[in-house]
N, C-alpha and C positions, 0 to 999 in steps of 0.2 A: 312344690309338692302338692299343695292343697288343690291347685287348679287341675293337676293331672289325676290325682287319686281321690281327693275329697277327704274330709275328716274321718269318716267311718272306716274307709278303706285303709287310711294311714294307721289308725290305732289297731286295726286288724293285722296289718303287716308287722307292727311292733310286737303284738302278741304272738304272731307266727314265729318270728325270729327267736324271741325268748323261749317259746314253747319247744322249738327244735333243740335248743341248748338243754332244756330240762329233760327232753326225751333221751338225748345222748347221755346225760348224767345218770339217768335211770338204767339204761342198758349197758353202757360202757363202764360207768363209775359205780354201778350197783347202789345208787342212792335210793333208799327205800325206807319208809317209816316202819312198816311192820317188820321188815327184815332186821332193822336196827334193834327193835325191841326184842325180837326173838333171839338174836345174837347175844344181847345183854343178859336175858333171863335164863337161857338154856345152853349157851355155848361159852359163857364167861368171857365174852369178847365185846368190849364197849367201843370199838373203833368206828363202827358205823353210827353209833350215837354221837361220837365226837365229830363225825362228818356233819351231823345235823347242827351241832353247836357251832362249828365253823361257819356253816351257811347262815345261821342266825346272826352270829357276830359280824360277819362281813356285810350282811344286809342292813344291820343296825348302823354300822359305821358309814356305809355308802349312802343310806337314806338321810342320816343326820348331817353329813357333810353337804349333801345336795341342798338341804334346808339352809345351811350356812351361806351357800353361794346363791341362794334365791332360785334354785332350779326345781325345787319341790315345795309346794304349799299343801301340807297334809291335812289341814284343819277341816276341809270339806269332805274328806274321804269317809266312807261309811264306817271305818273302824274308829275314827276319832270323833265324828259328829254324833254318833248314836250313844246315848247314855248306856253305861255298862250294866247288864243284868247278870249278877253273879250266878243266880240259879240257872239261867240259860247256859252259861259257860260250863257249869258242872254237869247238868243233865245232858245237854247236847254233846259235850265232850265224851262223857261215859258211853252214850249211845253210839257215837261215831267210832270210838275205839273198840267197843265190843263188836259192832257190825263189821269193822275192818278185819278183826281177827277171825270172825265166823266166815266171812266171804274169802279171806285170804289175800286181800288187797284193799288199799284205799282207792279213791277215784283216780288220782295221779298214777298210782301203781298199776291199776287196771288198764289205763290208757297205754302205759308203757308195755305191758304184757300183750295187749292187743296189737300194738305195733310190731311185736315179735311173732305174731301169728297165732296167739292163744285165743281161740274163739269163745272159750269160757268167760273171758274177761269182757267180751262184747255184751254178754247178758248182764254182767255187773254194771257196766257203763250205762246201758239202757235203763235198768231198773233204778239205779241210783239217781240218774238224771230226772226220771219221771217222778220218783217218790219225793225228791227235793222240791219239785214244782208243786206237788200236791199240798205240801206244807207251806211253801213260800207264798203262792198266789192262788192255789186251788181250793178245794172244799174244806181243808183243815186249816187254812190261813187264819180264819177268825178265831179258832180255838187257840192257835199258837200265839196270836197277839194278846188274847185274853189271859193266858197262863204265863206267858213270858213277854210282858209289855216292854217296849223301848220307846224312847222319845229322842228328838233331835235337840242338841245343845251345842252349837258351834262356839259358844262363848267360853266353854270349859272343856277343851280337848281332853278326851279320855286316855291320857298318856302319862306314863311315869316321868318322862323327861320334861313334859310341859308342866306337870304338877311341881316338879323340882324347881323349874324356872319361876313359878308363881311364889314358891315358898322361900327361895334363896336368892333369886335374881340372877343365878348362873344360867347362861343361855341354854335352851333346850338342846341345841345342836351339840354343845360341848358335853353336856351330861350324857347324851346318847352315845357320842363317839367314845367316851371313856368306858362306858358299860360294854360297848361292842368290842373294844380292844381287850378288855378284861376277859370276856368270853372266849375270844380267839386264843389268848394266852393260856386260859384254862384248858382248852381243847388240846393245845400243843404241848402241855406239860407232861403228857404221857409219852414216854420214849417209844413204846411200841407203835403208837399212832404216828409219831414223827418219822418212823422208818417206813411208812406207807405213803410216800409222796403223792401217789395217784389219788388216794382217798382225800388227802389235804387239798389237792388241786380241785377235785370234783365238788367237794364241799364248798369251796370258795366260789366256784363257777355258778353253783345254784344260787348262792347269795347274790352274786352280781346279776343273775338273770332276773331276780326279784326287783333289784334296784333299777334295772333297765326298763321294767314295766312302769315304775313310778315316774322315771325321768321322761320316757317317751310320751306317755299319756298326759303328763303335766304340760309338756311342751305343746302338744296339740290343743289342750284345753286353753292354754294361754294365747296361742297364735291363731287358732282356728275360729270358725264361725258357727259351729253347730252345737256348742255347749257340751262337748264330750266330757265325761267324768274322769277324774284322776283315779286310776286303779292299777292293780298288778295281778299276778297269777293266783288263782284259786281253782279248785276242781270239784265243786258240788253243783251249784246252780248253773255254772257254765256248761256242764254236760247237758242239762235241760235246754239251755239257750241254743246249743249247737243242734240238738234234735229239732227244736222249733224252727231254726233257720233252714235246715234241710227240707222241712215241709213247706216253708213259706218264702223261699228265697226270691221268688218273682215279685213279691210285694214287701220285702223286708230288706234291711241293709246288713252288711257285715258288721262285726263288732270285735272288740279286743278278746272277748271270751271265745268266740268262734275261732279266731286266729290262734289263740293259746292252745285250745284243745287240738286243733288240726296240727299245730306245730309239734306237740308232744308225740302224736302218732307218727309224723314224718321222722322226727329225730329218733324215736324208738326203732322204727323200721331201719333207718340208716345204721344205727348202732348195732342192732342185732345182725343185720346183713354183713357188716364189716367184720364182725367177730365169728361169723359162720353159725350163729345161733338161731337164725330165722327158721321156723318150721311150723306147719299148721298143727294145732292141737285142738281136741274137742273133749267134752265131758262124756265119759263112758259109764259113770255111776249116777243114777238118778238121785241117790241120797246126797252125793256131793253137790249136784246141781241145786238141789233144794236148799242146802246149807248156804251156798253162794247167793242164791236169790234172796233168802231171808236176811243175810248180812247186808246186802246192798240196799234192801228196803229199810233197814234200820239206819244205815249210814247217811242216806240222803236227808231224812228229817233231822237227824242229829246235827249235821253240818249247818242246816238252816237255823236251828234253834241256837247253836253256838256261834252263829254268824261267821262260819268259816270251817274249813276242813283241816287236815293235818298240814297242808301247805298254806291255806288261807290264814289260819290262826297261828299255826306252828312256825311260819317263817314271815309271811307278808305282814300280818298284824304285829308280830314280834319286831319287825324291822322299824316300826313306829313306836315300839315300847308301850303298846296299849295295856291297860289294866287287865283286859280279858286274856291276852296271849298266854302268859305263864300258867294261869288257872286252867284254861282250856287244854293246853298242852299236857299238863299234869293229869287232867281228867281223861284225855285220850289214852295216855300211857296206862292208867289204872284200868280203864275199860278194855284195852287190848290185852293186858295181863290177865284179867278175869276170863276173857274169851279164849285165850290160848290155854289157860289152865283147864278150862272146861273141855276144850278139844282134846287135850292130853288125857284127861280122866274119862272122856267119853260122853258125848251128848246123846240124850234120849232120842232126839229127832233124827240123829244120824244112824243110830244102831237099830232102830225099829225096822221091821221087814213087812 
């Protein structure tokens, strides 16, 4: 495979396949962060939140079993190797959640809607990707590092399961597997949710897509020659990576991020087309466009500060049971709730004429 494709193209293909699955989950399975929060807060329906719990539980079990078999070495991943900054998780999570509510989508959701023909989401994708880069490696990078400093410490993986192993000598893979199974059982404890097998199925599929990223990139990192990093799906910086690749493809290589983003677009298109939902849509209200642009501009930096978006921290980092994941996810939920509440009560920059 390496002789035919090369390491970079191989990880891009792995990202593409997983991204297609995630795109289908969004359009066919209605897997959506903001939609789940809206249903819970305003429709008294927690089934889509339970889908999220299923995805997290399956991702945790799959990732930790992969560790047990030696198929995944997570210690060098950015989620475990970086020291946890609680302030970054809280501030970044609140920013991301609030921006998500204001714009009407997270990065993953915007890609899924764009794949269904929603051109408004194209603006969200562009602005979120660019604003993420501004804070990650652009003019505001120095300020971010100064306010939210992080250090590398591979000797103390920033994970609940690894901490438990250090304290009790119980293998990290076993601790994680038990926690993951408990989460799945908790999600399935609701009878109404159990009566929605499609939601259970798509929640599990999302979790497996995250695991596929870990397994595939770990395999390439182990057997390849170019030092590819072990990673899986997230949708903040990868939006900027994809924009950058589109501008510099002749002098640049493919990456997992580009494959993942492209895959979600393809999967979302296939899912919306199969259900007869594909249609071109555009923004007719300048105030709505302004709101979406502002939300996207807040989401990008928020994801970089929190070291991940709703998928990156909410599932991918959660799959390794990082310290940051539950805190960031809670902050995203609170930020989204505040943004939705403000939208319901009326935002000044929306109503002004």
